[in-house]
N, C-alpha and C positions, 0 to 999 in steps of 0.2 A: 504494500500500500504506500502511495506517495505521501510523504510528510507535508502537511499543509503549512507549516511554519516556514515562510520564505525568507532565506538569508542570502541576499544578492551579493555576487562578486562579478567584476567586469574584467574582460580580456580583450586584447586587440591583436590583429594580424594584418598583413598587407602583401600585395603582389599584383603585377600587371597594372600598376597605376591606381589600384583600389586600396583604400584604408577602411577596415571594418572593425566594429566593436561587437562584443557578445556579452550579454548579461545572463547569468544562470545561478541556480541555487548552489550554495556551498557544499551540499551533500552529494553533488555530482562530481565525478572525476573528469577534469578537463582533458587529461591526456587521452582519454578514449574518444575525444571529439576532434583530435588534431587532423584526422583525415579530411575534414571539411576545409582546411586551410589551403591556400595555394601551394603548389609543389615546393617542398623544401622548407616550408614555414611551419610555425606552431602558434598556438594561442599564448600570449604573454600577458601577465597581470598589468592593469592600467588603472588610472584614476579618473578616467573620463566619466562625465555625468550622464551622457546619453548613449544609448545602445542601438545599433542597427538591427541586430537580431537578439532575441531573448528566449529563454526557456524558463518556464514557471510551473510550479506544481498545480495540478488540477485534481479532480476527484478520481483517484485511482489511476491517473495517467499524467503525462507531462504535456504542456502546451508549448508549441513552438510558434513564435511570431516574428514579424518584421515590422519594426517601428510600432504603429498603433493598430496593426492588423494581426489577428490570429490566423496562422497558416495550417497547422496540423495539431491533432491529438495523437500522441505516440507513447508507446511503452518505453521503458528505459533501454530495452534491447533494440528498439527501432530507431532511437534518437540519432545515433551516429550517421546512419545512412540517410535519414530524412534531412538532417542538417547539412550533410555534404551536398545533396542534390540542390537544396535551396541556395546555399552559399556559392557553389560553382555556377549555377545558372545566373546568379546576380553578377558575379565577376564577368562571365562571358557576355552578358548583356550590356554592362556599364563600363567596361574597361576603356579608358580614354587613350590608351597607348598601344593596344594590340587588337587585332581583328580575329574573332573566333568563328571558325567554320565547323559545323557538325560533321566531322570526318575522322577516319583513322589515318595515322601517319606512321609509315614503316620505312626505316632507312635501309635501302639496298646498297650494294657496293658502288653503283654508278649513278644512282638517282634516289630521290625521295618519293616513295609511293604514297599517293594521297587517294583515299577512298571516301569521297563524299557520299553520305547516305543517311536516310532517316531511320528512326527506331523501327525495329522488327524487319530490317532488310537483310539480316544475316551478316552484318558488318563485323560483329564481335567474333563470330565463328571463323570468318575469313582471316581476321587479325590473329587469332590463336594459331591458325595454320602456319602463318609466317613466323610467329613466335616459336613454334615447335621446330622450325628449321634454323633457328638461331639468329634471326634478324632483329635488330634493336627496334622496339616499338616506342615511338615518342608519345603516342596517345591512341586510345581507342575511342575517345569521347570528343576531343576538340583538336583540330589543326589550328594552332595559334600563329598567326602571321604578323610580322612587323617588318615593313619594307620588303627585303628579299629573303629574309630568314624565317624559318619555322622553329618555334620553341616548344619544348615538351610540356604536356599537361597530363602526367601519368596518374593513373588510379588503378585499382584492381580491375582485372579483366572480368567483366560480369557477363556470364552466359545466362540463359533463361533459367537454369537451375541455380538458385541462390547458394547452394552448397558447393558449386563449382567455381567460385571466385578465385582468380589466379593472380598472385602478386607479381607485378612486372619487375624485371631487373632494372637497375638505375639506367636511365636513358642518357644520351649525350646532351650537353648543355644547350645545343642548338644544331640546326642542320641548314646549310646553304647550298646543298646539291640541287641541280635542276630537277623539277618535279615530273613525275609520270602520273597523270591524273586519270583515274578509271572511274567513270560514272556508270555504275552497274546496277541492274535490277536482277534480283534473284528469281530464277525460274527452276522450280523443283525438277522438271523433266529435262532441263538442259544438261547435256553430258559434261560440258566443260565451259569454254569461253567463246562467245560470239560477239566481237566488237568491230567497230569501224572508227577510223581516226576522225576527230573533230577539230575545228579551228580553235585558235587561242581565244577568240571572242566567245565561242560556244562553251569553252572550258570556264571562262569567267562567269558566264551565266549559270553553269552548273554549280559553281562555288557560291554565287550569290543566292541561289535557290536553297542552299543549306547554311546560309549565314545566320548566326544566332540573333543578331539585331540589325535589321536594315536601317534603323535610325542612325547608326554610326557609319554608314557607308558614305563618307565624305568623298570629295573629289580626290583627296590625297590617298585615301584607302582604296578607291577604285583604281588609282594608279598603281598601288602595290599589287593588286590582283592582276592587272594587265601585264605588268613586268614579270610577275611570278609565272603566269601561264605562257608568256611568249618565250621564256628561256627553256621551256620543257616541251613535253608532248602530252596529248590527251586523247582518250578514247571513250566511246559510249556504247553500251550494249547490254548483254545479259550474261549471267554466269550460273553454273550449276554447282556440283560438288566442290566443297571448299578445298580439299587436298589437291584435286586435279586442277582447279582454277589457279591455285597458288603457283604451281609449276609453270602453267601456261603464261601467267603474267610475268614471271621471272624471265622466261624464254623470250617473250615479246619485247620486254624492255631491253634485254641484252642486245637484241638485233637492231636497235635504233641507231641510225647513223648520227643523230644529233649530238649524242654524248661525246663524239670525237672532237667536237668543236669547243668543249668546255674543259 
C-alpha cells in the first residue's frame, strides 16, 4: 500500500539542450528511475522550487504528472518504464539543439543504417538481428541528428514480450558515416527484401514522416536533413524475415559505389 504521507524531494537532469526537474516522495529510490534520464545522465539532488515532472502517492498507487496535469496511475513496479516513456518523449519533442526521428540507427563498417518506422512495424526485431551479428546499435527508438552527425539514444531493446528486454552494449559517442536509409514496410509473406532506390528528396520526406515534432522543423533543421540524405543512399520497399533481410541489407549497402567517394 502506498504511504499517503508525502515527503517531497527534487532532482534534476539535462541533455540534448533540455533541463528537467523531478519531484517525488522520499520513500522512492531515485536510482531505479535513472533510466528515464538522457543517455549517460542521472537524477541529481537540487533545490529548485518547481518541478517539470512529479510522482505523488495516490490510493494504492502512484500518480505521475507533468506540471499541473496528471498523466498516469502506476504501481511502483510500473513507474520506471512509465516515467522513461514520458521523459524521453518530452526530450524528443522539445529539444532545441537536436532533431529526433523515430528510427533505429545501426553502425555498419561503411555507413550508418537508418530504419525509419512507426511502432509495430517490426523495427525492434530487425534491430536485434543486426545486434546479434555484432553491429553497434546507436538506438532502437530515436535517430538523433545534429547537423551531419547522428548521436546515440540507447535504451533496452524492447521486443513485444516484456521479459525479452535486451540491454544494449555502450554505443559510440556519435557517428558521421554517410547514411543508408531503408524505409521498409513489413510484409509477413515477403521472403526477404524488395526495395527500389529513392531520391534524396524522397528520403527527406520519409524522415520527416517519422519526425517526432514537426514544430521544430526549422529551415536550419530541414537543411540538416537535406545534407544528411544527399551524402548517402536511400531505398523504399518491403521486407520479410528479419534474419534474411539483415543479410540482404548488408549485401546491398556493401555494393554501393557511393561509399568510395567518402
